[in-house]
C-alpha positions as CSV (number, residue, x, y, z in Angstrom):
1,M,56.2,-18.5,47.8
2,Q,55.2,-15.2,46.2
3,N,51.6,-14.2,45.5
4,T,50.7,-13.3,42.0
5,I,48.6,-10.2,41.4
6,N,45.2,-11.0,40.0
7,C,43.6,-8.5,37.7
8,F,39.8,-8.1,38.0
9,D,38.8,-6.0,35.0
10,I,35.5,-4.1,35.4
11,K,33.9,-3.3,32.0
12,I,30.4,-2.7,33.3
13,N,28.5,0.5,33.4
14,N,26.1,-0.8,36.1
15,F,27.3,0.0,39.6
16,T,25.2,-2.6,41.4
17,T,26.3,-5.4,39.0
18,A,30.0,-4.3,39.4
19,I,29.7,-4.4,43.3
20,D,28.1,-7.9,43.2
21,E,30.8,-9.2,40.9
22,I,33.6,-7.8,43.1
23,K,32.0,-9.3,46.3
24,E,31.8,-12.7,44.5
25,Y,35.3,-12.4,43.3
26,L,36.7,-11.5,46.7
27,S,34.7,-14.3,48.4
28,S,35.9,-16.9,45.9
29,G,39.5,-16.8,47.2
30,A,41.1,-13.7,45.8
31,Q,44.7,-13.1,46.4
32,R,46.2,-10.6,49.0
33,E,47.1,-8.3,46.1
34,I,44.7,-7.7,43.4
35,S,44.3,-5.1,40.6
36,L,41.1,-3.4,39.6
37,D,40.6,-1.7,36.3
38,L,37.9,0.9,36.7
39,S,38.8,2.9,33.7
40,S,35.5,2.2,31.9
41,L,33.4,3.7,34.8
42,N,32.5,7.3,35.5
43,I,34.3,9.0,38.3
44,F,31.5,8.7,40.9
45,D,30.9,5.0,40.3
46,A,34.6,4.3,40.3
47,A,35.0,6.2,43.6
48,K,32.2,4.3,45.3
49,I,33.5,1.0,44.0
50,L,37.0,1.8,45.3
51,V,35.8,2.6,48.8
52,L,33.5,-0.5,49.0
53,S,36.2,-2.8,47.4
54,S,38.7,-1.5,49.9
55,A,36.4,-2.3,52.8
56,Y,35.5,-5.8,51.5
57,H,39.1,-6.7,50.7
58,Y,40.4,-5.3,54.1
59,G,37.9,-7.5,55.9
60,K,39.4,-10.6,54.2
61,Y,43.1,-9.5,53.9
62,P,43.9,-6.7,56.4
63,D,47.5,-6.7,55.1
64,G,46.5,-6.9,51.4
65,K,46.7,-4.3,48.7
66,I,44.4,-3.3,45.8
67,K,46.0,-1.6,42.8
68,C,43.4,0.4,40.9
69,H,43.6,1.8,37.4
70,C,41.3,4.8,36.9
71,N,40.8,7.4,34.2
72,S,41.0,10.4,36.5
73,D,43.3,11.7,39.2
74,T,40.3,13.5,40.7
75,I,39.3,10.2,42.4
76,K,42.1,10.7,44.8
77,S,40.6,13.9,46.1
78,L,37.1,12.3,46.3
79,I,38.3,9.5,48.6
80,A,41.1,11.4,50.4
81,D,39.2,11.7,53.7
82,I,38.2,8.0,53.8
83,S,40.6,5.5,55.3
84,T,41.7,3.4,52.4
85,S,45.2,2.4,53.4
86,N,45.0,-0.8,51.2
87,L,44.4,1.1,48.0
88,E,47.1,2.2,45.5
89,L,45.9,4.3,42.6
90,V,48.0,3.8,39.5
């Protein structure tokens, strides 16, 4: 049985609301592999959400993967020193 990838599309400019929605989504039975679209957020909020989402998702699915769509390649350098082995920036 193959897992499908769920896409959780963030179209919110409020960081706190976005984090709350991601927590709720992950606690509601998210798949091992999910996709986040953070392209509508600024680079700093997107980076914070990536790191927190990675931690929340890893806690539930240590072998899972999050594919993230972002507007900027600069995010890679912002989170480079943080262990986010379950993130894949696309």
